[in-house]
C-alpha positions in Angstrom: 49.5 14.0 31.2 47.4 10.9 31.9 49.2 7.6 32.2 46.2 5.7 30.9 43.0 6.7 29.1 40.2 4.1 29.4 37.1 3.9 27.3 34.0 1.7 27.4 30.3 1.9 28.0 30.6 3.9 31.2 28.3 6.5 32.7 25.0 4.8 31.7 23.9 3.2 35.0 24.8 -0.3 33.9 26.3 -2.0 37.0 28.1 -4.6 34.9 30.1 -2.0 32.9 30.7 0.1 36.0 32.0 -3.1 37.8 34.6 -3.6 35.0 35.7 0.0 35.3 35.8 -0.3 39.1 37.9 -3.5 38.8 40.4 -1.8 36.5 40.7 1.3 38.7 41.2 -0.7 41.9 43.7 -3.0 40.2 45.8 -0.2 38.8 45.7 1.6 42.2 47.0 -1.5 43.9 49.7 -2.2 41.3 50.8 1.4 40.8 49.7 3.9 43.4 49.5 7.4 42.1 48.9 6.3 38.5 46.9 9.0 36.6 43.8 7.7 34.9 41.3 9.4 32.6 38.0 7.8 31.5 35.9 8.5 28.4 32.3 8.4 29.8 28.8 9.4 29.2 28.7 11.1 32.6 32.1 12.8 33.1 31.4 14.6 36.4 29.8 11.5 38.0 32.6 9.2 36.8 35.2 11.6 38.1 33.6 11.7 41.5 33.0 8.0 41.7 36.5 6.8 40.8 38.8 9.7 41.4 39.7 9.9 37.7 39.6 12.6 35.0 36.2 12.3 33.1 36.3 12.9 29.4 32.9 13.4 27.6 32.1 10.5 25.4 30.6 12.6 22.5 33.2 15.4 22.4 35.7 14.5 19.7 37.9 17.5 20.5 38.2 16.6 24.2 38.8 12.9 23.3 41.6 13.7 20.8 43.2 16.0 23.4 42.9 13.3 26.1 44.5 10.7 23.7 47.4 13.1 23.1 47.9 13.5 26.8 47.9 9.7 27.5 50.5 7.1 27.2 48.1 4.3 26.4 44.4 4.0 25.2 42.6 1.1 26.8 39.4 -0.3 25.2 37.9 -1.5 28.5 36.2 -4.7 29.2 32.8 -5.9 27.9 31.4 -6.9 24.5 32.2 -3.6 22.9 33.3 -4.9 19.5 30.1 -6.5 18.2 27.5 -5.5 15.7 24.5 -7.5 16.9 22.6 -4.4 18.2 23.9 -2.1 15.5 27.2 -1.1 13.8 27.4 2.0 16.1 29.4 0.3 18.8 32.0 -1.2 16.5 32.3 2.1 14.5 32.8 4.1 17.7 35.5 2.0 19.4 37.4 1.1 16.2 37.2 4.8 15.3 38.9 5.6 18.6 41.6 3.0 17.8 42.2 4.6 14.5 42.4 8.1 16.1 44.9 6.9 18.7 47.1 5.4 16.0 47.0 8.6 14.0 48.1 10.4 17.1 50.9 8.0 17.7 49.6 6.3 20.8 49.5 2.6 21.6 46.1 0.9 22.1 45.1 -2.2 24.1 42.0 -4.3 24.2 41.6 -5.1 28.0 39.7 -8.3 29.0 37.2 -7.9 26.1 34.5 -10.1 24.9 34.6 -10.2 21.1 31.6 -10.5 18.8 29.4 -11.6 17.4 30.5 -9.6 14.3 28.3 -10.7 11.4 27.9 -7.8 9.0 30.3 -7.3 6.1 31.2 -3.8 7.2 31.9 -4.9 10.7 34.1 -7.8 9.7 36.1 -5.6 7.2 36.6 -3.0 9.9 37.8 -5.5 12.5 40.3 -6.9 10.1 41.5 -3.5 8.9 41.7 -1.8 12.3 42.1 -4.4 15.0 45.3 -5.7 13.4 46.8 -2.3 14.3 46.4 -2.9 18.0 49.4 -3.1 20.3 48.0 -5.6 22.8 44.9 -7.7 23.0 43.6 -9.6 26.1 40.2 -11.3 26.0 38.0 -12.8 28.8 37.0 -16.1 27.3 38.2 -18.7 24.7 35.3 -18.0 22.4 36.6 -14.5 21.9 40.0 -15.8 21.0 38.3 -17.9 18.3 36.2 -15.0 17.1 39.4 -12.9 16.5 40.9 -15.7 14.5 37.7 -16.1 12.5 37.7 -12.3 11.8 41.3 -12.4 10.6 42.8 -10.5 13.5 46.2 -12.1 13.8 48.4 -9.5 15.3 49.2 -8.9 18.0 48.7 -12.4 19.4 45.6 -12.3 21.6 46.0 -13.5 25.2 43.4 -15.1 27.4 42.9 -13.4 30.7 39.5 -12.8 32.5 36.8 -10.2 33.0 38.1 -7.0 34.7 35.3 -7.2 37.4 36.8 -10.4 38.7 39.7 -8.4 40.3 37.2 -6.5 42.6 37.4 -7.0 46.3 34.0 -7.6 47.9 32.9 -5.2 50.7 32.6 -6.3 54.3 29.5 -8.3 55.0 28.3 -5.7 57.5 27.8 -3.2 54.7 25.5 -5.6 52.8 23.5 -6.3 56.0 23.1 -2.6 56.5 21.8 -2.0 53.0 19.4 -5.0 53.2 18.0 -3.6 56.5 17.6 -0.2 54.9 15.5 -1.9 52.1 13.4 -3.6 54.8 14.7 -7.1 53.8 15.8 -9.6 56.3 16.3 -13.4 56.2 13.7 -15.7 57.5 13.6 -19.4 58.0 14.0 -20.2 54.3 16.6 -19.1 51.8 16.7 -15.6 50.4 16.7 -15.8 46.6 17.9 -12.9 44.5 16.9 -12.6 40.8 18.7 -10.6 38.2 16.7 -10.2 34.9 17.2 -8.1 31.8 14.8 -7.0 29.0 14.5 -9.5 26.3 12.4 -9.0 23.1 9.5 -11.5 23.0 10.5 -12.8 26.4 7.1 -14.0 27.6 8.3 -17.6 27.7 11.3 -16.6 29.8 9.1 -14.6 32.2 6.7 -17.4 32.6 9.4 -20.0 33.2 11.1 -17.8 35.9 7.8 -17.1 37.6 6.9 -20.8 37.7 10.3 -21.8 39.0 10.4 -19.1 41.7 6.9 -19.9 42.9 7.6 -23.6 43.2 10.9 -23.0 44.9 9.3 -20.6 47.4 6.6 -23.2 48.1 9.1 -26.0 48.6 11.7 -24.2 50.8 9.8 -21.2 52.2 12.0 -18.9 50.3 11.8 -15.1 49.9 12.4 -13.6 46.5 14.0 -10.2 45.8 14.8 -8.8 42.3 18.1 -7.0 42.0 18.3 -4.7 38.9 21.7 -4.2 37.4 20.6 -1.5 35.0 18.0 1.2 35.8 15.2 1.5 34.9 15.2 -1.3 32.3 15.8 -4.1 34.7 13.1 -2.9 37.1 10.6 -3.1 34.3 11.8 -6.6 33.4 11.5 -7.6 37.0 7.9 -6.3 37.2 6.9 -8.4 34.2 8.1 -11.5 35.9 6.5 -10.5 39.3 3.2 -9.9 37.6 3.1 -13.7 36.7 4.1 -14.9 40.2 1.7 -16.1 42.8 4.1 -15.8 45.8 5.2 -12.4 47.2 8.4 -10.8 45.9 10.3 -7.5 46.2 12.3 -5.4 43.7 15.1 -3.1 44.8 14.5 -0.1 42.7 17.0 2.3 44.3 20.3 3.1 42.6 23.4 1.5 44.2 27.0 1.7 43.4 29.0 -1.4 42.4 30.3 -2.2 45.8 26.9 -1.7 47.4 25.2 -4.0 44.9 27.9 -6.6 45.5 27.3 -6.3 49.2 23.5 -6.8 48.7 24.2 -9.9 46.5 26.5 -11.2 49.2 23.6 -11.4 51.6 21.6 -13.8 49.4 21.4 -17.6 49.8 21.0 -18.2 46.1 21.1 -16.1 43.0 19.2 -16.7 39.8 20.8 -14.5 37.1 20.6 -13.6 33.5 22.9 -10.6 33.8 26.5 -11.7 33.5 27.9 -9.5 36.2 25.2 -10.5 38.7 26.8 -14.0 38.4 30.2 -12.4 38.8 29.1 -10.6 42.0 27.6 -13.9 43.3 30.9 -15.7 42.7 33.0 -13.0 44.4 30.8 -13.1 47.5 30.4 -16.9 47.7 26.7 -17.1 46.8 25.5 -20.3 44.9 24.1 -19.3 41.5 21.9 -20.4 38.7 22.6 -18.8 35.3 20.4 -18.6 32.3 22.4 -18.0 29.1 21.8 -15.1 26.8 25.4 -15.2 25.4 28.1 -17.8 25.3 30.1 -15.7 27.8 27.6 -16.8 30.5 28.2 -20.5 29.7 31.9 -20.0 29.7 32.0 -18.2 33.0 29.8 -20.8 34.7 31.9 -23.6 33.2 35.0 -22.0 34.7 33.3 -22.3 38.1 32.3 -25.9 37.6 28.6 -25.0 36.9 26.2 -25.4 34.0 23.6 -23.0 32.8 19.9 -23.8 33.3 19.4 -23.4 29.6 19.2 -20.4 27.2 16.7 -17.6 27.5 15.2 -18.5 24.2 14.1 -22.0 25.3 13.6 -21.3 29.0 11.7 -24.0 30.9 10.3 -23.6 34.4 11.0 -27.3 35.3 14.6 -27.0 34.3 15.2 -23.7 36.1 13.6 -25.2 39.2 15.8 -28.3 39.0 18.9 -26.1 38.7 17.8 -24.0 41.7 17.2 -27.1 43.8 20.6 -28.6 42.8 22.5 -25.4 43.5 20.9 -25.1 47.0 21.3 -28.8 47.9 24.9 -28.9 46.7 26.0 -25.5 48.1 28.6 -27.0 50.4 30.3 -28.5 47.4 30.2 -25.2 45.6 31.8 -23.4 48.6 34.6 -26.0 48.8 35.8 -25.5 45.3 35.2 -21.8 44.8 38.3 -20.3 46.4 40.8 -21.9 44.1 38.7 -21.3 40.9 38.3 -17.6 41.9 41.9 -17.2 42.7 42.8 -18.3 39.2 40.3 -16.0 37.5 41.4 -13.1 39.7 45.0 -13.6 38.8 44.1 -13.7 35.1 42.1 -10.5 35.5 45.0 -8.7 37.2 47.3 -10.0 34.5 45.7 -7.6 32.0 46.6 -4.7 34.1 50.2 -5.8 34.5 50.5 -6.1 30.7 49.0 -2.6 30.3 51.6 -1.2 32.6 54.4 -3.0 30.8 53.2 -1.4 27.6 53.4 2.1 29.0 57.0 1.3 30.1 58.0 0.5 26.5 57.5 -3.3 26.6 55.1 -5.1 24.2 53.1 -6.8 26.9 53.8 -10.1 25.5 53.5 -12.4 28.5 50.4 -14.5 29.1 48.5 -17.4 27.7 47.7 -18.0 24.1 
């Protein structure tokens, strides 16, 4: 019997999704030592080893149904799982699991999710028909609350918490220094700038803007640039496209690292320029000033919660604007440090609140506490 069964986009070498799972596992272990967790994943053996959970194969409906029967609660884990921008497959898959769990008499929770966009008629009809059967909904940003209202999801009342990865504890700085040394990277007289990029169709303008800003920043401050992929191999290829347009030297970390290791590496930076949402989360958790470019409203929402603004969207990226944001972030870093602790404490508490509500639900409560 598992206490909790968690599903999400796990087991696919995406550090952001793995960070959310790691945050959930760490939080549940702190709140309820000995809790039995099972995870539906694309890599059952690897996930089981990595997190000390039972791994359930993502594409095995018989195993999934058996795992749901053995669980006390199905958790649809963090991330933008309920959307149909890429295709309808994601929304069909996760709402299908919701329906299966309800048929088997098990409660279901959305845990710190980002909702939408859901734009197709089948997607909107499915959301209204199935999501209203959920037992508990927590979302990571106000826009997701509004998306649920727009989709006609009115019960249960959705609660605003925060991204599950924000409950992670950063590793000791010494671990990050060790990994950087192993990569042959060390700080010089100027700042060490990390860059996290992702593939983007037709992204030549974005690549050129980043290359221009990074070159000009390096010339101005004597900075070193290192690209930190969050998903292999796609982010390495995206990094190489930017690097091919740069005039100044740069490095790309192409090795696979676990979540805590990547966070340790980010913690050794002096500045992060990020498109990947969870690279920005890692920077906040390790106290690194950041510049974010928005590919999704969740990026703007997160930066706003930290008192920052994005350097624009990836569609209209401008090298001058990115450079100005980098300069401002570096020159005002002491102000960033001063206000970070309180903002992070609030976000961390909200992230942990999702776990507390989940545990209440397994104990027969309705998980009704929280913010509307």
